[in-house]
N, C-alpha and C positions, 0 to 999 in steps of 0.2 A: 324718785328712786330710779336706779339704772335698770334696763331690761334684764331679765334673767339670763339671757344668752351672753350678756356682757360681764356677768359676774365671774370672778376668779374662783377656782376650786380651792378648797381648803387643803393646805399642804403642810408637810413637816419637812423643812428643808435640810435638816441635819441628819436625816435618815434614821433617827432614834425614835422609839415608840414610848411615849409618855402620855399619861392622862392629861388632857388639855386643862389649863387653868382658867378660872373665871377672873378676868382682870378688869378693874375699874380705873379708867384714866380720867383724872379731874383736870379739865382744861383742854379745849379743842382748838388751840392756836397751832402754831407751826410745829412745835416739838411734840405736843400731844397727838396731833393727827399723824405725824410721821411715826411715832412710836406705835400707834394703833396699827399702822401698816406692817411694821416690823413684827409685832407679836401676832397679828392676824394672819400673816403669811406663814407663821409657824404652827397655825392651827388652834391657837388659843381663842377662847370666847371673850371678846373685847367689847366693853360698854364705855363709850366716850361721852363724858358729861361736860357741857359748856354752858356757862351762865348767861351768855349773850344769845341773841337770836342767830339764826343761820346767816353767815355773812354772804352767802351766795344769793340770797334773796333780799337782804337788808338794803334799804335805800341809802342809809348812812351808816358807815362802819365806825363805831366808837373805839378809840384806842390810838396807840402810836401809829404814825404813818411814815416814820423815817424809812427811807429806802434801805435795802439790805444788800450787803456785798457777799456774794456766794463764792467761796474758795474751796480748796482741796478737801477739807474735812467734811464740809456739808455736801460736796459733790459725791463723796464716797457713800455717805449715808443714804443719799437719794438713789445712787446706782444700785444699792443693795435691795431696793424695792422697785427697780426698773423705771425710775423717773428722771434720772440725770439728764438724758438727752432732751427730753421734753422741756425741761427748765432751761437748759443751755440755749435751745432754739429761741426761747422767749427772752432770755437775758441779753444785756448789752455788754460786750467785753470792754474792760478798762485796763489798758496796758501800763498805766502809770498815773502820776499826779501832774496836773497842770497848775502851776503857781501863778497867781495874779498879784502884781505889786500895786502900790497906791497910784502909780502913773498909768496903769492899764497894760503894762508890759507882761508878757506871759513866758514862762519857762517850763519845759517838760522835764520831769524827773521819773524815768522808767522804774517800774517795780522790779523788773529783772532784765538788766541789759544784756545778759548772756543768752538765755533760752527764751526770752520774750513771753514768759508766762503772764497770765492776766487773771483778774477777778471779774465777776459778773454783777452788774446792777440788775436786781430783780425786784419786782413789786411785791410788797408784803401780802396784799389782798389776793393777787393772782396766785401766788405760791400757795397760800392757804386754801384757795378754791381747788387747785389741782390736787392737793393732798386729800381734801375731803371727798372730792369726786372719786379718787382712786380707792379710798377707804370704803366708800359706799358700795362698791362693786363686790366686796367680800361678804358672803352670807353670814359670817361669824363676827362681823364688826357692826355694831349698832350705835348710831349717832343720836344723842339726846341734847337738844338745845333748850334754853331757858331753865336750866337746872343749876341753881346756885348752892354750893356746899355751905351748910351752916354749922354742922358738927360732925365729928367722926370718932368712932372707937377704933383706933388703929391697931390695938391688940387683937380685936375680934374681927376686924375687916368690915365693920358696919359704917354706913354713910347715911346722913340725913340731909336732904336737899329741899329747897323751896323754889317754886316757880315765881320769878319776880313780878309777873303780870297777874296771875290768878291767885297767888299766895298759897297755892296748894302745896302741902308738905308731902314729900316722897322719900322713900327709904330704899336702900340697896345693900347688898352684901357681896363681898368678893374675896377670892383667895389672895389677891394682891391689889393694893391701892397704890397708884402712881400719881403723884402730884406734879402736873405740868402746867400749873396755873399761875406762872409768872412771878415777878418780883414781890408782889404783895400776896403771896400764896396762902390760901386758907388751909391747905394741908400742912404747910410748914408751921402755921400758927398753932396747930395741934401738937406738933413735935416740939416746938420751943417750950411748951409748958413743962416738959420733962426735966428732971434735975440733971445738972452737970452737962447741959447741952451748950456747945460753943456756937455763938451767934453774934455777928456784928453787922451794923447797918450804917453806911456812910453816905451822906449827901454832900456833893461838892458845891462850892459857892457859885458855880456857873449853871445856867439853865439853857434851854434851847427854844427856838421859835422857828416855825416853818414858813417859807415864802415860796414863790413859784416864778420861774422864767418861762414865758409862753413861746411857742414856735414863732419863726419869722413870718412876715406877711405871705411868703411863698410856701409856708407850711413845713419849713426845714428846721433842724436844730439851730439854735442861736449861737452855739459854740461847738468846737470840735468835740464829738460825742464819745470818743473811745478813751476818755480820761475822767478821773475824779478831779474836779476843779476845786482848788483851795485858795482862799484869800487869807493868808496868815498875817496876823497883826499883833503878835507878841502876847498880849494878855487875853485876846479873843480871836475868833476866826469865823469865816463863813465857808461852807462847802456846797457843792452842787453835784447831784447824780442824775444821769439821763434816764428818761422814761420812754416806754414804747411809743407813746403818742407824740413824741418829740418835744415834750415839756421837760423842765428840769425841776426836781425837788431841791430847793435851796434851804439849808439849815444854818441859822445864825446861832453860834455858841458864844456866850459871854457872861460876865458876872451879873447876878441879879441887880446889884446896885447900879450897873450901867443901863440895864433894861429900864429900871425905874426912873432913871434920869431923863429918859426920852418921853416927854409927856404930851407932845403935840406934833402935828405934821411938820411944822417949821424946824423943830429940833431934830426930827427924824431925817429930813432931807439934808440938813447941815451935817449931821453925823455921817450919812452915806457919802456926801460930797468929800468929806475929809478922809474917810477910810476905804470906801468902796465906790469910787466915782464911776467906774465902768459898769457897775451893777445897776445903776439907776436906769440907764437906757435899756439894759437887758430885761429888767423886770417891768419897767414902765412906772413912771412917777405915781400915777393914781393907784395902780394896782399895789405898789409898794406900801403906800399909806393905808390902803384898805386892809391888806393882809396882815400888816404889822399890828394894827390896833384891834383887829377882830378877835384875837385870842390872847391869852396870857402866856408868858414864857413858862415852860414846863421844867420840873426838876429832873436831876440825874442822880441815880443812886447806885451804890455798889453793895452787894450782899455777900457775905462769907459765912459759912456755917459748916458744921460737921458733927456727927456722921449724917449721911443722907438717908439712912434707913431706920426703921423701927422693927426690931425683931425679924420675923419672916413674913410680915404682912404689908408693910408700907415702905415707900421710897419716894424721894423727890429728885427731879432732874431738871435741866434747863435753868431758866431764870429763877425758878423756885429754889434752886440749890445754889446758884452762883450768878446772880444778876451783876452786870458790869456796865460801865459807861461805854458808849458806842464807838470809841475812837480807834479801835483796832479792827473793827468790822468782824469780830469773832463771836458776838453774842449768839446769833443763830447757829453759826458753824460749831461752836462748842456744845450747844444744846443738841444739834444733830449728831455730833460725835458721841454724846452720851448714849444715844439710841444704838449706835454701832457697838460701843463698849458693852452695853447691857445685852445686846443680841449675841455677841461673842461669848458672854458668860452663860447664856441659855444654851448655846451650842456646846459648851464645855460641860455643864452640869445638869443638862436636861431641865427638869422643873424643880430642882432642889433649892428652894428659896432660902434655906438656912445657910447655904454656901454662896448663892448668887448675890444676895443683897449686901452682906458684910464685905464681900470682896469688891463689889462695885464702889462702896463707900471708901474703902482703903485705897483702891486703885485710882480713884478719881479726885479726891479732895485736894491733893497737893497740886495737881495740874489745874484744877479750877481756880484755886487761889493765885496760881502763877499768872494765868491769863487775865484775871481781874487786875492784878498789879501792872501787867504790861499795857492793858487798855488805859489805865490811869496815866501811865508815863507817856503813851503815844499822843495824848492831848497836848502835852508840852512840845513834843516833836512837831506835830502838825501845825500848831498855832505860832510857833516861835523858831524851833531849831532848824526847820527846813530852809530857812533863809540864811543860815550861818555858813560861813566858809568851812568851818570845822566839820559840820555835818556832811556837806557835799564832798569834801575831801575824803572823809571816812567812808562814805558810800562808794566813791570811786575805787578806793583801796580794797574794800570788801568785794566789789565786782571783779577786780583784777585777780585777787586771791581765789575767788570762787571759780574763775575761768581756768586758773592754773591748777587748782586742787579741788575739783568739784565734789569729791567724796569726803573731803576733810574739812574744807572751809565753807560752811553754809551760812550766809548772812542771816541775821536775826529775822528780818521780815520774810525772807524766803522760807525759813524753817517753820515759822508760824502759819503763813498763808498758803504755801505751796508744798507742804510735806505733811506727814502724819506723825512726826516726831512729837513726843509728849511735851506739853507746854513747859513743864518743869525742866525738861531736858533742854529745851530751847534757851531758857535763861542760863542754865549751867554752861551750855555751849558758848553763849555770848561772853560769859565771864571768863571762860578759858581763852577766847580770842583776845579779849582785852588784856589779859595777863601776858599773852605772847607778844602783842604789840607794844605793851609797856616795856617789856624787857628789850625788845628790838630797838625801840626809840631811845631808851636810856643807854644802850650799848652804842648806838650810832652817835648820840650826843657826846659820849665819853671819847670816842675816836676822833670826832670833830674837834673837841676841845684840845685833845693832845696834839692834833695836827696843827691847830692854830698856835698852840704854844711853841711848837718847833719853828713855825714860820715867823712868828712874832719875834722870837729870839734873834732871828737873822735880819728881818727886813722891816717889821712894823713899828710904828710909834704907839705909845700908850693909847692915844685917841682912836687910832685905827682898831686896836684890839678891843676897846670897849664897845665900839659900834658893831663890830662883827660878832662879838659875844652876845650882845643884846639881840641881834637879828637871829642867831641860832636859838636862843632861849625862846623868842617869840614863836618861831617855827615849831619848836618842840611843844609849846603849850597849845598851838593850833591843832597839831596832829594827835595829841595825847588822847587815848580812848576816853569816851564819856561814860564813866562807870555808873552814872545815874540811870543809864538806860536799862539796867537790869535790876 
């Protein structure tokens, strides 16, 4: 526990006087611990229940360890509880993607060629520890580990939990129960039992497996560290994010059928020689074999559901409400933005949960579904489209128009990662841009064809005309907006 002198005073940041609520947050991961800070800062009595042991003292942290990309939405939520700068000081800025081809050549594709904005690679465990340490300093935030939810009466606000180690059953009651317990949420399982509840769960055919690139012999990064490194290979890919200890967390994404076809070290090395030859030396042959076969590839799931609340007593946020595949780097950022949106509603309505919870559901579900869809699309972009001339030309065109019209033409990636534009608005904005470009390109092609016709009438042979027309049509197809991106 933190010394009493280090504890924060209980405050009511919106200047309004309301009776504090007893809030039970189920799930002590990133979103749960951040929400505890948001609500604790407002003076509510918060009990945070986590089914695992305290990660700050655990020798081995069980769970996902994919690195996290912190961007504008997550930074805002952290800033609201005074932790943004601490996390940015720890994080490693990444200003773009560095693409590796099969010959080991590298190409840089900046995220934002105009204003040079970046995202930050942060460690999941470190971030969780920072949030828990900050929460522990509040006298009205209480942390409970080894508390696994087994049942709940969401209409009454009652919880029943069990200690996984001692099997002791414990109960609790709260004015508000918030499920922040991830993609396989126990709170959501209680909600799904209700009639007419919309819920979908989609597993993609691809899984992931983590590897590691160690530092060089001199203790330095083995690759330029201010980039997200990607090895795009069409139907699969590998990525690498930098860590503070100068290692790299490498994640291989590909179909399970392909994972299962690699059954021995020889086949693994042959596979890497064919598709990721430069990575063998970076990882190390023996380490590659050891890390690849020590664990099984893990699944990737997308969850969509609505509404997110039950009456005026229960709510789900973060992955419990909208788990997504990790390819847009927005899972954590979207969950942190949930905390900001919910806090804004508390500021607006005080403690009137009959207004706060329904409005959160209505305000958030469309945006959550939108970013789930964008994350699924971005896998196609990262593993395949980033190598296409059409993608690179469209990106250059977006950058030019963004430079000319910064308040009007905001590229899709910028709107998602570097703004607070609603996710659904980001998609609508991209659709509008595609519509404009389509009209411009069709207009330009019509003028070109008319000009060719006039010229051909005077000077060209039929063969010349056919070749020039084919060239114009090919160019048009190359530049035509990719509507699949929305």
